[in-house]
N, C-alpha and C positions, 0 to 999 in steps of 0.2 A: 555772642553776636552771630547772626545767620546771614548768609548771602542770599540775595534775591535772585530768582529766576526771571529773566526779563524777556525771553523769547524762545520759541522752538523753531528750528529750521530743518525741514525735511531735506535729506540728501538722497536723490533718486538716481536710479541706474539709467544710463543713456547708451544706446547701441551706436550712436553717432552724435557727437557733441554739436557739430554744425547743424545737423537736422533738428536737434532739440532746440538750439538757439532760434532757428527760423520759426519753428512751430510755436514756441512760447511767445514770440513777438506777435504771431497771429492772434494769440489770446490777450494781447494788450500789455504783456510784460516788456520791460526794457532790460537790456543786457547791462549788468553791472561789472561782470568779468567774463572774458571769453578766452580761455587758454586751450591748447590742444587736449589737455587732460583734465579740465575742470571748467564748469560753467556756473555762473550765478545770475539769476534773473530776479527782477523785483517789480512789484506792482502794488500800489496802495498800502505800503508798509509790510506787504507779504514778500518773503524772500524764499526762493527755492534754489537748491544747489544740485548739481549733476556731476556724476563721476562716470568715466568710461567703463563699459562692461560689455563683454561679447557673449553673455549668457542671457538670452531673451527671457527665459523662465524666471529670472530674478526680477526683472521689471514687471512681468505679468503677474507677479505675486506681491506687488508693492502698491500701496496707496497712501495718500495723505489727505487730511481734512482741512479745508480752508473756510474760515468763517466769512460770511458776507452779510451785508445789511439789506440786500435785495437780489435774490437769485433769479427772479423773473427778469430783472433788468439785465443781468449777466446773460441769461438765456437769449434775450433779444439781441444783445450786442454780439454774442458768439455766432448766432444765426446770421447776422449781417456780415460777419467776417468770414462766413463760409465754413465754420467748424461744424462737423457732423456730431450730433448728440440728440438725446431725447429730452422732452420738456421736463421741468422740475416736478417733483412729487412731494406731497406732504406726508411725513412719516408719523407713526403713532408715538414716537418718542419726542414729539414736539419740535421737529425740525422740518423745514422745507429744503429739499436737497436736489442738486443738479450734479450729474455724473458725466465726466469726460475721460475718455481713454486717450492718452497721448500716442504718438506713432510707435512707441516702443512697448506699450502695454501698461505703463503706470496709470493707475486710476486716481483721478482728481475728484474729490468729493467736496463740492461747494455747499455749505449749509447756512441757513438763516433760521434763527429762532422764531417760532410761531408765537403769536400773541396768546397769552394765557387768559382764558375766559373765566 
């Protein structure tokens, strides 16, 4: 008998848990847990965790990939919310991707599978 893997949950570095909470709310996430030393935010079934870290280079060398069904809609929403980012790009590996750096340097890669011709 084998156990099933049911989800992956990135645990990202935060230089300031309160600042991370506020920023991820700007991205449309809701706070599931906010402690002085841990944060959990959720949106559309996606869950991100944060731990306090005072070494910025750790966050600046971290990323997570978040699947989406419409990165262009996310781009429009994030633009309306005042989030600075570049427009999505279609990649040769069959994904349309949108990249966002959070205030601490974590790279969020939002990816949508392109239709196969």
